[in-house]
Structures are given as C-alpha cells and as structure tokens.
N, C-alpha and C positions, 0 to 999 in steps of 0.2 A: 502326787502332783506337787509341785510347789512345796512339799514338805521336806525337801532335801535339806538336811542340816548336817553340818560337819562339826565334830568337837572343836572347841576353841584351841588354837595352837598351844601346844605344851600340855594339853589335858589328855591323859591316858584314859582308856575305858575303865581301868581299875579304879580311877578316881571318881567315876560317876556314881557317887553314893549320896544318899540323903544325909545332909549334915545334922539333921535333927537327932534328938536323943533316941527315938525309936527306930533305929536303922537296921532292922532285921532283914526284911525282904530286900533283894537287890534288883536293879534293872537286869533285863535279859541279855542274851548274847549280842555280839556286834550287829549293827544295823543290817548288814548284808543278809542276815538270817531271819529278819523280820518279815517272812513271807506273808503272814496274815495281814500285816500293814500294807504291803504291796497289793495284795488282793483287795483290801478295802479301798485303796486308791483307785484300783481298776474299776471296781463296782461304782464308786462314787463319781468318777469322771464320766462314765456312761450315763448316769442319772443327770449329771450337769448338762451334757450335750442334749439329752432328750428335753430338758426344760428350756433349752434355747432355740428349739426348732422353729416355733411359730409364736409370734407376739400376740397376746390376747386381743381378739377383735380385729385382727388384720386380714385374715383369710377366711372368716366365717367358720372357724374350727368347730368340729362336732363336740357333743357333750362328753364323749368318752375321753377325748384328748384333754379337754379342760379339767376333767375330774382327775385323771392320772397326773397331769402336770401340777395341779394344785396340791395333790397329796405329796408329790416329790418335794415341792418347795417347803413343806413342813419339816423336813428332816435331813435333806441331802447335804446342805452346807454345815449344819451343826455336826454331822458325822465327820465331815472333812476337818472341821476345827478340832474335833476330838483326836483324830489321827495326827494332826499337826502337833498338838500338845503332847501326845505320846512320844513322837520322835524327838521333839524339843527336849523333853526330860531325859530321854534315852541317851542323847548326845552330850548331856551335861550343860546345855546352853543356859539353863536357869541359874547356874552359878555365876555367870557373867565374868569368867576369867578373861583377862586382857581385853577389857570392854571396848577400848578404842578400835582394836582390830576387828573385834566381833561386830561392832556397829558398822564399820566400813564394809564388812562382808555381807551384812544383812541389807545395806543400801544397794550393794551391787547385785545381790541375788533377788531382791524383791522389788525395790523401788525402780531400778533401771528398767526391768521388763514392764512394770506397770505403766511408766511414763512412755516408753517406746511403743507399746501396743496401743495405748490411748491415742497417741499422735497418729499412728498408722490407721486406726479405726476412723478417726475424725476425717482424715484425708480421703480414705476409701468411701466414706458415706457422702462426702461432698461430691466426689466424682461419680459415685453410683447414683446419686440423686439426679444427675443430669440425664441418666438413661432410663430410670424406672423408679417406682415407689420404693423408698428405703425406710425401714422401721427406725424411729428416733433419728430422723434426717437432720442434717446440719447445714446451715445456710452459709457460714463462713468459718475460717480457721479460728479466729479469736473467740467467737461465741461458743464454738465447739470445745475448745480447750478450757474455757471458763466453766462450761457445764460439767466437764470432767473433774476439774479441781474442786468446784463447789458442790458437786453431786446434785446438780439441778434436776428439775423434773424430767428433762429430756437428755439426760446424761448418755451420750452415744456409746460409751465403753463401760457401762455399769457392770457388765459381765465379769470384769477383772477386779472388782472391789476387794476380793479375798486377799490379793497380794498386799494391798495397802493396810488392811486390817491386821493381817498376820505380821507385817513389819512392826506395827505399833505394839502388838503383844510381845514380839521377839525382843524388842529393845527396852520395854518397860517391866517385864516380868522379873529380871534379875533384881531390880530395886524393890519390887514387892516381896520377893523371896527374902531379901535381907530385912525388910521392914517387919515381916511377920515371923522372922527367925525360923522359916521352914515349917511353920505350924499349919498343917493341911486344913484343919477345920476353919481357921481364921482366913486362910487364902480362899477357900471355897465360899465362905460367908461373904467376903468382899466381891468375888466374882458373881455370886448370886444377887447380891444387893444392887450392884450397878445395873443389873438387868431391868430393874424396876424404876430407874431414874428416867423421868420424861426427857426425851431428847429429840431434836429434829434430825431428819435425814441429811440436812446440809452438812457438807464436809465430812460425811460418812460417820458422824458422831453416834447416831443411833445404832448402826451396825457394830461399831467398835464396842459399845456397851453391851449390846444384846448377845454377842457370840463369845464373850470372854469365858463364861461359865463352861462352855464345851471344851475350850482349850485347856482350862485348869482340870477338868474331869479327865482329859487325856493324859495330862501329867500325872495325876494321882493313879490312874489305871496302870501306867508304866511302873510307877514306884512300887506298887503292890501287885504286879502282874500275875504271879502264880496264884495268889488267892482270888484276884478279880476274875481271871479267865476261867477258873474252876467254878466260880459263882455264876458266870455267864452261862456255862454249859448246863449246870444243874437247874437253873431257873428259866431255861429257854422256852419251854411250853407256856409258862406263865407270862413271860415278857412278850412273847409273840401275840398272845391273846390280848394283852393290855395295849400293845402297839396297834393292833388291828382295830380295836375299839376307838383308840385316839384318832387314827386316820379317818375312820368312818364319821366320827363327830366333826373332825376337821376344823376349819376356821371359825365355826360357831362356838368353839370352846375357848374360854379365856386363857390367855398365855399359851396358845396352841403350839407356837414354835418351841417354847421351852419344854413343854410336856412331850410333844412328839419327838423333839430332838434328843431329849434325855432317854426316852424309851427306845429310840432307834439304836442307841449305842450297844446295850447288851444283846439286842436281837441280831444286828448285822455283824458285830465282832464275834459274837457267839457262834453264829452260823458259819462264818468263814474259818473258824477253828475246828469245825467238825471233820472227822476222818475223810468224808467224801471229797473235801477240797485239798486233801494232803498232797495230791499230785497235780493239782491244777497249775497250768502255765498260762492259760488264756487271760485270766484276770490279772495275773502277775505281769504279763506283757503289756496289757493296757495300763497298769499301774506304773510301769517303767516309762511309758510314753505319756503319762498324764500331764506333764508340764506343757509339752508342745500342743497337746490337744486343748488344754485349758486356754492357752494364749491365742490359738488360731481357729478354734471351732466356729466362733460366730462369723468370722470373715468367710470361712469355707461354706458355711450354711447360707450366708447372704448371697454369694455368687451362685450356688446351686439353686437357690430359690428363684432368683431372677431368671435363670435359664429354664427352670422347670415350668413356671407359670406362663412362659411364652410359648412352650411347646405342648404342654399337656393340661388337661382339666384337673382341678383339685377339689371340686365339690363332691359331696356324698361319699360313695365308696372309693373314689379316686384319692381322697385325703389320706388313706392308708398308704398308698404308693408314694405320695409326697413325703410322709413321715419316714418311710424306709429310705428314700433317696437322700433326704436331708441328713438322716442319722448316719448313713454310710459316708456321706461327704464330710460331716462334722468330725467324724472319728478318724477316717483313713486318709483324708487329704492332708491334715497336719502331720500325720506319721510319715507320709510320703515326702512332705517338705523336709522333715528332719533327716530322712535318709539321703535326700539330695544334698542338703547343706553339709552333711557329714563328709561327703566326697569332694567338696570344693575347698581347697586350701584357703582361699581368700575369705571364706565364710566362717572361719574358726571363731572370730570375735563374736559373731551372732550365735553360733552353734552352742557355745558354752552356756547360754541362757535358756536353752530349750531342752537340756538333757534331763 
C-alpha cells in the first residue's frame, strides 16, 4: 500500500548499502522480487478494511466483532509501518540523495493523496449526512477540514492518517541517519524512546511518535534480511505463542500496541515466507492494489452501509451478512474504480496516485 518507494534519481541498487562500518549483509534483490512484502501488504490491507467496517457503538455490533476488531487494531498498522520501513531502506531512501527532488516526490506521493482524499471524504460526509446517519458526520466544509488538519475528536478522514505519518518519517529519517552515523542501536533507541513521550493526538503528534519504532524495525530487518528472516522461521512457534498471549491479554496490558506490534512482525513476516505461500498470487494481488483500497475503502463501505441498512436487517445473525457485504464493497469497489480509471485517458493524473 502506500509503501511504493523508488530509489532517488541517480542512485543504483548497487549503491544501496549500509554506510556504517559493519556492512556485511546487503539488502535483497530489486523490489519487484519482494513478493513477501507484497503479500504482507495484501494481508495488511484486508485487516485495515475489516477494522473500518463498523464504527464502535454505531450499529450495536456483537461481541465477536468488537473482539476481533480490537485485536486487529493492536498490530495491523505497526506491521504496515514495518513493511514501509523495509521498503524505504531497500530503495536507499534513508541516504537522502538529492533531497530536494526526494522531498518533492514524497509530497506528491503521500501528501497530495492525503489532502485530496480528506477533502473528498469531508464533502462526501456532508452530502451523505443529508440522506442518512454518517459516522463522524461533518456540518460544514471549514469545520471538516480543520478537524482533518488538527486531527480533532471527529476527524472525518482519520482512516488515512498513515499517509501523513509516513511522509514525516520519509523526510526526517535521512537526517536522523546522518545524525546517528548509521548506528542501528542508537537509531532504534531514539525510535523506542519517542514512543514513551507523552503527546496529544492533536495534529497527529501521538501517532508520529508512537509508530516510528516499527518503521525503524523494518529498516533494520531489510538491512540484515538473510539473518532476520532465518530467525523469523526458526522462532515461529515461540513467537506465535507469545503473540497469541499478547492478543488475549489485549488492551489490559501496558503498552499493548508496542508489544503486540513488535510480536506481530516475526509472526506475520515469518508465516508469509513459509513454502506454502511460495506460489501465492492472491495476497500479492491485494498488495498490488493496496493503495487504491486504502484510499477509497471507507467511502465504499459508507455507501454500501447506507444501502444495506435501508434494505436488510443487521441485528443478531444478520450482522455477519453485513460484515461480508461491507468487506466485499471495501475491497473490490476501489479495485474496480482503479480498473475504470486506468482505461480513461483523462483520468491519468488521478490514476498515478492509486497505483
């Protein structure tokens, strides 16, 4: 999703090496061959959509949905940040070559869709609110946009916060890399330390501080990929057990996001590297379409939800059908939109942002 990074202009893949003294392991093959990362994106985006289906307390959702959704929120975005960090290091972006062009490219790739989708969601919720109940409804354009920028309590487009946070990491990490002289322990210590700085949700500050550790862990995993992936495989039974216990304890555990997020990394990346996934194309396909799904899933879910609750019941056993309908809508409607835009010549300026 969203983790599409290209090497800075003039940087060859042969240049993507750790400039530190201990530069023995090297990053893996070109990004096109990182099928485990694509599978990770595919799995991650399905979890993202599931978490967006029903807002807590809005449709009297049953216990099983609240339980599964709550568990997913303990690890799915940390895992995505890990994947982002992996690709970020793999493409040599941490070196900050030709930073001016790199900065411009990150603005175009991350901030432009963040702002565009936020505006679209605000307008859609204003119009939708005239017809039916809308989660995180918006009264007018200005208040809606301010809620987006300030990340207020009723932020209508909070679902795309990842783009802004990833942008901050993308443009600040090259400076941290130089500041720490590529010393991994120091960089990890900084990333872990900011996790514990008290910060408000306002202007996304808490999220920026909270998720940086997972981004840096992804960078480190790419740097030492052969050793790390082997460790993931050998420790899989142990990490699965620890991850299951952490999810069972859930939010009652101090620093649940940090613990569950860290434990999810060797479990999910380890599982996706097993031979059983060697020929998988389904998760890879979802991964290749993760950007458009991420940008448009909440809009697709919102439209499907309005139609569904007008035509069908959703209480009791019917809630399972609601989940199925919304899941299909949230995943496949954005993919269909992408296929349509690809065939329209005039839509090329839009299509480039959803690839």
